C-alpha positions as YAML, in Angstrom:
chain: A
units: angstrom
residues:
- id: 1
  name: UNK
  ca: [0.39, 0.07, -0.26]
- id: 2
  name: UNK
  ca: [1.56, 3.50, -0.89]
- id: 3
  name: UNK
  ca: [2.19, 5.90, 1.55]
- id: 4
  name: UNK
  ca: [-0.33, 8.34, 2.85]
- id: 5
  name: UNK
  ca: [0.14, 11.45, 4.42]
- id: 6
  name: UNK
  ca: [-2.33, 14.02, 5.84]
- id: 7
  name: UNK
  ca: [-1.33, 17.82, 6.56]
- id: 8
  name: UNK
  ca: [-4.36, 19.03, 9.34]
- id: 9
  name: UNK
  ca: [-5.15, 21.43, 11.51]
- id: 10
  name: UNK
  ca: [-6.86, 19.97, 14.76]
- id: 11
  name: UNK
  ca: [-9.91, 21.91, 14.97]
- id: 12
  name: UNK
  ca: [-10.64, 21.91, 11.17]
- id: 13
  name: UNK
  ca: [-13.83, 20.09, 10.08]
- id: 14
  name: UNK
  ca: [-12.36, 18.99, 6.88]
- id: 15
  name: UNK
  ca: [-10.15, 17.77, 8.11]
- id: 16
  name: UNK
  ca: [-11.87, 15.41, 10.47]
- id: 17
  name: UNK
  ca: [-13.75, 14.26, 7.29]
- id: 18
  name: UNK
  ca: [-11.07, 13.44, 5.13]
- id: 19
  name: UNK
  ca: [-9.32, 11.31, 8.18]
- id: 20
  name: UNK
  ca: [-12.73, 9.91, 8.58]
- id: 21
  name: UNK
  ca: [-13.09, 8.55, 5.05]
- id: 22
  name: UNK
  ca: [-9.45, 7.57, 5.15]
- id: 23
  name: UNK
  ca: [-10.10, 5.47, 8.48]
- id: 24
  name: UNK
  ca: [-13.22, 4.07, 7.02]
- id: 25
  name: UNK
  ca: [-11.19, 2.66, 3.83]
- id: 26
  name: UNK
  ca: [-8.80, 1.36, 6.60]
- id: 27
  name: UNK
  ca: [-6.06, 3.08, 5.29]
- id: 28
  name: UNK
  ca: [-2.84, 3.88, 7.43]
- id: 29
  name: UNK
  ca: [-1.28, 7.53, 6.96]
- id: 30
  name: UNK
  ca: [0.96, 9.66, 8.89]
- id: 31
  name: UNK
  ca: [-0.43, 12.79, 9.68]
- id: 32
  name: UNK
  ca: [1.05, 16.16, 10.34]
- id: 33
  name: UNK
  ca: [-0.48, 18.58, 12.76]
- id: 34
  name: UNK
  ca: [0.66, 22.43, 11.33]
- id: 35
  name: UNK
  ca: [-1.97, 24.17, 14.06]
- id: 36
  name: UNK
  ca: [0.12, 27.31, 14.37]
- id: 37
  name: UNK
  ca: [3.40, 25.97, 13.01]
- id: 38
  name: UNK
  ca: [4.13, 28.28, 10.42]
- id: 39
  name: UNK
  ca: [7.43, 26.20, 9.08]
- id: 40
  name: UNK
  ca: [5.63, 23.07, 8.83]
- id: 41
  name: UNK
  ca: [2.92, 24.92, 6.97]
- id: 42
  name: UNK
  ca: [5.57, 26.47, 4.59]
- id: 43
  name: UNK
  ca: [7.09, 23.03, 3.95]
- id: 44
  name: UNK
  ca: [3.17, 21.59, 3.34]
- id: 45
  name: UNK
  ca: [2.71, 24.40, 0.95]
- id: 46
  name: UNK
  ca: [5.92, 24.01, -0.73]
- id: 47
  name: UNK
  ca: [4.86, 20.36, -1.66]
- id: 48
  name: UNK
  ca: [1.48, 21.20, -2.33]
- id: 49
  name: UNK
  ca: [1.57, 23.53, -5.14]
- id: 50
  name: UNK
  ca: [1.75, 26.75, -3.17]
- id: 51
  name: UNK
  ca: [-1.70, 25.69, -1.42]
- id: 52
  name: UNK
  ca: [-1.98, 26.55, 2.15]
- id: 53
  name: UNK
  ca: [-5.37, 25.19, 3.45]
- id: 54
  name: UNK
  ca: [-5.68, 22.28, 5.28]
- id: 55
  name: UNK
  ca: [-5.79, 19.35, 4.99]
- id: 56
  name: UNK
  ca: [-3.60, 18.79, 2.11]
- id: 57
  name: UNK
  ca: [-3.48, 15.26, 1.22]
- id: 58
  name: UNK
  ca: [-0.39, 13.34, -0.62]
- id: 59
  name: UNK
  ca: [-0.61, 9.62, -1.73]
- id: 60
  name: UNK
  ca: [2.33, 7.80, -2.67]
- id: 61
  name: UNK
  ca: [4.21, 11.51, -2.81]
- id: 62
  name: UNK
  ca: [2.03, 12.70, -5.02]
- id: 63
  name: UNK
  ca: [-0.36, 15.46, -3.96]
- id: 64
  name: UNK
  ca: [-4.22, 15.04, -4.47]
- id: 65
  name: UNK
  ca: [-5.42, 18.16, -2.61]
- id: 66
  name: UNK
  ca: [-7.80, 18.76, 0.28]
- id: 67
  name: UNK
  ca: [-11.02, 16.93, 1.55]
- id: 68
  name: UNK
  ca: [-13.02, 18.04, -1.42]
- id: 69
  name: UNK
  ca: [-10.71, 16.41, -3.98]
- id: 70
  name: UNK
  ca: [-10.19, 13.17, -1.80]
- id: 71
  name: UNK
  ca: [-14.06, 12.70, -1.65]
- id: 72
  name: UNK
  ca: [-14.42, 13.44, -5.39]
- id: 73
  name: UNK
  ca: [-12.07, 10.53, -6.07]
- id: 74
  name: UNK
  ca: [-13.56, 8.00, -4.05]
- id: 75
  name: UNK
  ca: [-17.33, 9.50, -5.80]
- id: 76
  name: UNK
  ca: [-15.96, 9.06, -8.88]
- id: 77
  name: UNK
  ca: [-14.48, 5.17, -8.07]
- id: 78
  name: UNK
  ca: [-10.82, 6.37, -8.64]
- id: 79
  name: UNK
  ca: [-9.41, 6.32, -4.71]
- id: 80
  name: UNK
  ca: [-9.19, 2.59, -4.45]
- id: 81
  name: UNK
  ca: [-6.94, 2.46, -7.39]
- id: 82
  name: UNK
  ca: [-4.52, 5.29, -5.69]
- id: 83
  name: UNK
  ca: [-4.36, 3.16, -2.49]
- id: 84
  name: UNK
  ca: [-3.39, 0.28, -3.75]
...
């Protein structure tokens, strides 16, 4: 299974929704909490095409985007292929 990384903010409802989807699928992921950590957020933005919103999700080091993009992949039936 490819590595899954998610940058989050503790109180972010979109982060919670994205993690819930990954949890339902039984995906193990590495979570980076960027709450108030500007250097960590800068590193996330550098990886994520300048995007500073959370969550930012990476599968096998490929930038997926945020919660909406993750759920769109699931609705399109494409998420499982990325995770296998």
